[in-house]
PANUKE-483361 format. One record per residue: residue number from 1; z, x, y of N, C-alpha, C in turn. Coordinates in steps of 0.05 Angstrom, whole numbers, plus 32768, in hexadecimal, padded with zeros to 4 digits. Example, Ala and Ser with C-alpha at 12.3 -4.5 7.8 and 13.67 -1.06 7.14 Angstrom:
BEGIN
[rec 1; [809C; 8108; 7F8E]; [809C; 80F6; 7FA6]; [809C; 8108; 7FBE]]
[rec 2; [808E; 8101; 7FD3]; [808F; 8111; 7FEB]; [809D; 8102; 8001]]
REM end
This chain:
BEGIN
[rec 1; [7F8B; 7FEB; 7CCA]; [7F85; 7FE2; 7CDC]; [7F6B; 7FEA; 7CED]]
[rec 2; [7F65; 7FE1; 7D09]; [7F58; 7FDF; 7D1C]; [7F59; 7FFA; 7D33]]
[rec 3; [7F4C; 7FFC; 7D4D]; [7F56; 8007; 7D5A]; [7F78; 8000; 7D73]]
[rec 4; [7F86; 801A; 7D7A]; [7F8E; 800E; 7D84]; [7F7E; 801E; 7DA1]]
[rec 5; [7F81; 8000; 7DAD]; [7F85; 800A; 7DD5]; [7F9D; 800E; 7DE5]]
[rec 6; [7F9E; 801E; 7DEF]; [7FB6; 8020; 7DFA]; [7FB2; 8021; 7E1C]]
[rec 7; [7FC6; 8013; 7E2A]; [7FAD; 800F; 7E4A]; [7FC5; 8016; 7E63]]
[rec 8; [7FC5; 8025; 7E76]; [7FD4; 802A; 7E86]; [7FC1; 8027; 7E9A]]
[rec 9; [7FCC; 8029; 7EB9]; [7FC0; 802E; 7ECE]; [7FD0; 8049; 7ED5]]
[rec 10; [7FBE; 8052; 7EEC]; [7FB2; 806D; 7EEE]; [7FAC; 8075; 7F1C]]
[rec 11; [7FA6; 8079; 7F27]; [7FA4; 8077; 7F38]; [7F8C; 8087; 7F48]]
[rec 12; [7F82; 8092; 7F31]; [7F66; 8096; 7F33]; [7F5F; 80A1; 7F1A]]
[rec 13; [7F3F; 80AE; 7F11]; [7F31; 80B2; 7EFD]; [7F39; 80C8; 7EFD]]
[rec 14; [7F4A; 80D8; 7F0D]; [7F58; 8101; 7EFB]; [7F76; 80F3; 7EEC]]
[rec 15; [7F80; 80E0; 7F05]; [7F9F; 80D8; 7EF5]; [7F9A; 80D4; 7EDB]]
[rec 16; [7F8C; 80C6; 7ED0]; [7F7E; 80BA; 7EBE]; [7F7B; 80C8; 7EA8]]
[rec 17; [7F72; 80DD; 7EAE]; [7F68; 8100; 7EA6]; [7F7B; 8100; 7E90]]
[rec 18; [7F84; 8110; 7EBD]; [7FA8; 811D; 7EA3]; [7FBF; 8119; 7E97]]
[rec 19; [7FBB; 80EB; 7E99]; [7FCE; 80E0; 7E84]; [7FC1; 80EA; 7E6B]]
[rec 20; [7FA7; 80F0; 7E65]; [7FA2; 80EB; 7E4A]; [7FA0; 8115; 7E3F]]
[rec 21; [7FA2; 8122; 7E51]; [7F8F; 813B; 7E40]; [7FA3; 814F; 7E5B]]
[rec 22; [7FC4; 8147; 7E48]; [7FDA; 815D; 7E60]; [7FD9; 8177; 7E54]]
[rec 23; [7FEF; 8180; 7E5C]; [7FEC; 81A1; 7E5E]; [8008; 81A4; 7E5B]]
[rec 24; [801F; 819C; 7E5F]; [8037; 8195; 7E57]; [803D; 8184; 7E3B]]
[rec 25; [8025; 8182; 7E29]; [8036; 8188; 7E0E]; [804D; 8167; 7E08]]
[rec 26; [8046; 8156; 7E18]; [8047; 813F; 7E27]; [8036; 8132; 7E0B]]
[rec 27; [804C; 8110; 7E04]; [8032; 80FB; 7DFC]; [801A; 80F8; 7E0C]]
[rec 28; [8005; 80EA; 7E10]; [7FF3; 80DC; 7E12]; [7FFD; 80C9; 7E2E]]
[rec 29; [7FFE; 80CA; 7E3F]; [7FFE; 80AB; 7E5D]; [801D; 80AC; 7E59]]
[rec 30; [8033; 80C5; 7E5A]; [8044; 80CC; 7E63]; [8056; 80C5; 7E81]]
[rec 31; [806A; 80B4; 7E82]; [8064; 80A7; 7E9C]; [8059; 8094; 7EA9]]
[rec 32; [8040; 8085; 7EA5]; [8033; 8077; 7E9E]; [8045; 805B; 7E96]]
[rec 33; [803F; 8040; 7EA7]; [804B; 8027; 7E9F]; [802E; 801D; 7E92]]
[rec 34; [802E; 8018; 7E70]; [801D; 8010; 7E62]; [8025; 7FFB; 7E41]]
[rec 35; [8010; 7FF3; 7E34]; [8014; 7FE8; 7E26]; [7FF7; 7FFA; 7E13]]
[rec 36; [8006; 7FEC; 7DEF]; [7FF1; 7FED; 7DE5]; [7FE4; 7FDA; 7DDF]]
[rec 37; [7FCD; 7FD0; 7DD5]; [7FC4; 7FBA; 7DC7]; [7FB6; 7FCC; 7DB3]]
[rec 38; [7FB5; 7FB3; 7DA0]; [7F99; 7FB8; 7D80]; [7F86; 7FA7; 7D87]]
[rec 39; [7F69; 7FBC; 7D7A]; [7F51; 7FA9; 7D7F]; [7F46; 7F9B; 7D99]]
[rec 40; [7F51; 7FA3; 7DB9]; [7F48; 7F8F; 7DDA]; [7F3F; 7FA8; 7DDD]]
[rec 41; [7F25; 7FAC; 7DD6]; [7F17; 7FBD; 7DE9]; [7F0D; 7FB5; 7E07]]
[rec 42; [7F0D; 7FCF; 7E14]; [7F13; 7FD1; 7E29]; [7EF7; 7FC2; 7E44]]
[rec 43; [7ED8; 7FCA; 7E34]; [7EC8; 7FC1; 7E3E]; [7EC1; 7FAA; 7E39]]
[rec 44; [7ECD; 7F9F; 7E1E]; [7EC0; 7F7F; 7E13]; [7ED4; 7F77; 7E1F]]
[rec 45; [7EF2; 7F78; 7E0F]; [7F00; 7F5F; 7E0C]; [7F0E; 7F5C; 7E2B]]
[rec 46; [7F12; 7F67; 7E3B]; [7F25; 7F6A; 7E53]; [7F0C; 7F60; 7E73]]
[rec 47; [7EF3; 7F61; 7E63]; [7EE2; 7F5B; 7E7E]; [7EED; 7F43; 7E8C]]
[rec 48; [7EED; 7F2D; 7E7E]; [7EFA; 7F16; 7E92]; [7F11; 7F14; 7E9B]]
[rec 49; [7F1D; 7F21; 7E9A]; [7F32; 7F29; 7EA9]; [7F33; 7F3E; 7EBF]]
[rec 50; [7F19; 7F4D; 7EC0]; [7F0F; 7F5C; 7ED6]; [7F01; 7F4C; 7EEB]]
[rec 51; [7EE8; 7F3A; 7EE0]; [7EE3; 7F25; 7EEC]; [7EEB; 7F0C; 7EFA]]
[rec 52; [7F0C; 7F0B; 7EFA]; [7F1A; 7EFC; 7EF4]; [7F27; 7F01; 7F13]]
[rec 53; [7F3E; 7F2A; 7F13]; [7F4D; 7F33; 7F1C]; [7F33; 7F42; 7F39]]
[rec 54; [7F1B; 7F44; 7F33]; [7F08; 7F59; 7F4E]; [7EFA; 7F42; 7F53]]
[rec 55; [7EEA; 7F2A; 7F48]; [7EE1; 7F0F; 7F62]; [7EBB; 7F24; 7F59]]
[rec 56; [7EC1; 7F37; 7F4A]; [7E9F; 7F3D; 7F45]; [7E97; 7F2F; 7F27]]
[rec 57; [7E75; 7F30; 7F22]; [7E72; 7F16; 7F12]; [7E73; 7F30; 7EFB]]
[rec 58; [7E6D; 7F23; 7EE4]; [7E74; 7F3C; 7EC8]; [7E5B; 7F49; 7ED0]]
[rec 59; [7E3A; 7F44; 7ED5]; [7E2B; 7F4B; 7EDA]; [7E2C; 7F66; 7EEE]]
[rec 60; [7E37; 7F66; 7EFF]; [7E40; 7F72; 7F13]; [7E4C; 7F89; 7F07]]
[rec 61; [7E68; 7F86; 7EF1]; [7E7D; 7F92; 7EEF]; [7E67; 7F9F; 7EDF]]
[rec 62; [7E67; 7F9F; 7EC9]; [7E50; 7FB2; 7EAF]; [7E35; 7FBE; 7EBD]]
[rec 63; [7E28; 7FBA; 7ED1]; [7E1C; 7FC8; 7EEC]; [7E28; 7FDF; 7EF4]]
[rec 64; [7E3F; 7FDB; 7EEE]; [7E48; 7FFC; 7EFE]; [7E3C; 800E; 7EF2]]
[rec 65; [7E34; 801E; 7EEF]; [7E38; 8044; 7EE4]; [7E4F; 804F; 7ED8]]
[rec 66; [7E66; 803D; 7EE5]; [7E83; 804F; 7EDD]; [7E93; 803D; 7EC6]]
[rec 67; [7E8C; 8024; 7EC3]; [7E99; 8011; 7EB8]; [7E96; 8016; 7E9E]]
[rec 68; [7EB1; 8011; 7E8E]; [7EB1; 802D; 7E6A]; [7EA9; 804C; 7E6A]]
[rec 69; [7EA1; 8050; 7E8F]; [7E9E; 806F; 7E85]; [7EB2; 8082; 7E79]]
[rec 70; [7EB0; 808D; 7E6C]; [7EC4; 80A4; 7E57]; [7ECB; 80BF; 7E6E]]
[rec 71; [7EE0; 80BA; 7E71]; [7EF0; 80CA; 7E80]; [7EFC; 80ED; 7E6F]]
[rec 72; [7EFE; 80E8; 7E57]; [7F12; 80FB; 7E4D]; [7F15; 80F6; 7E36]]
[rec 73; [7F09; 8113; 7E1C]; [7F1E; 8101; 7E09]; [7F23; 811C; 7DFD]]
[rec 74; [7F2E; 8112; 7DEA]; [7F4E; 8126; 7DD5]; [7F4E; 8126; 7DB2]]
[rec 75; [7F4F; 812D; 7DA8]; [7F5C; 8136; 7D89]; [7F39; 812A; 7D86]]
[rec 76; [7F34; 813B; 7D7E]; [7F0D; 813C; 7D76]; [7F0C; 8120; 7D78]]
[rec 77; [7F0D; 8111; 7D91]; [7F08; 80F4; 7D94]; [7F15; 80E2; 7D93]]
[rec 78; [7F2A; 80E7; 7D82]; [7F3C; 80D1; 7D74]; [7F57; 80C1; 7D93]]
[rec 79; [7F43; 80D0; 7DAB]; [7F55; 80C1; 7DC6]; [7F45; 80C5; 7DD3]]
[rec 80; [7F35; 80AC; 7DEB]; [7F22; 80AB; 7DF4]; [7F36; 80A2; 7E13]]
[rec 81; [7F31; 80AD; 7E2B]; [7F43; 809F; 7E3E]; [7F23; 8095; 7E57]]
[rec 82; [7F1B; 807B; 7E52]; [7F09; 806C; 7E61]; [7F0D; 8065; 7E7C]]
[rec 83; [7F01; 8061; 7E8D]; [7EFE; 805A; 7EA4]; [7F14; 8034; 7EA5]]
REM end
């Protein structure tokens, strides 16, 4: 079994953190349209998609200090939320 990545869209970083660090005992990302993928790393495998969608070069995207930035962690590191 590999790593299972869950993807969802949030309005901003704070909204994304609230999806992971819930205080209402709801499952993470509740209320967000999303999907899970086995083994598709966001900072490696989705870089070509970000290049196409943003029109920026891969080098420019990777040079952004917030690219792949850790926003939140839960369950002793079993659950991560990356920008």
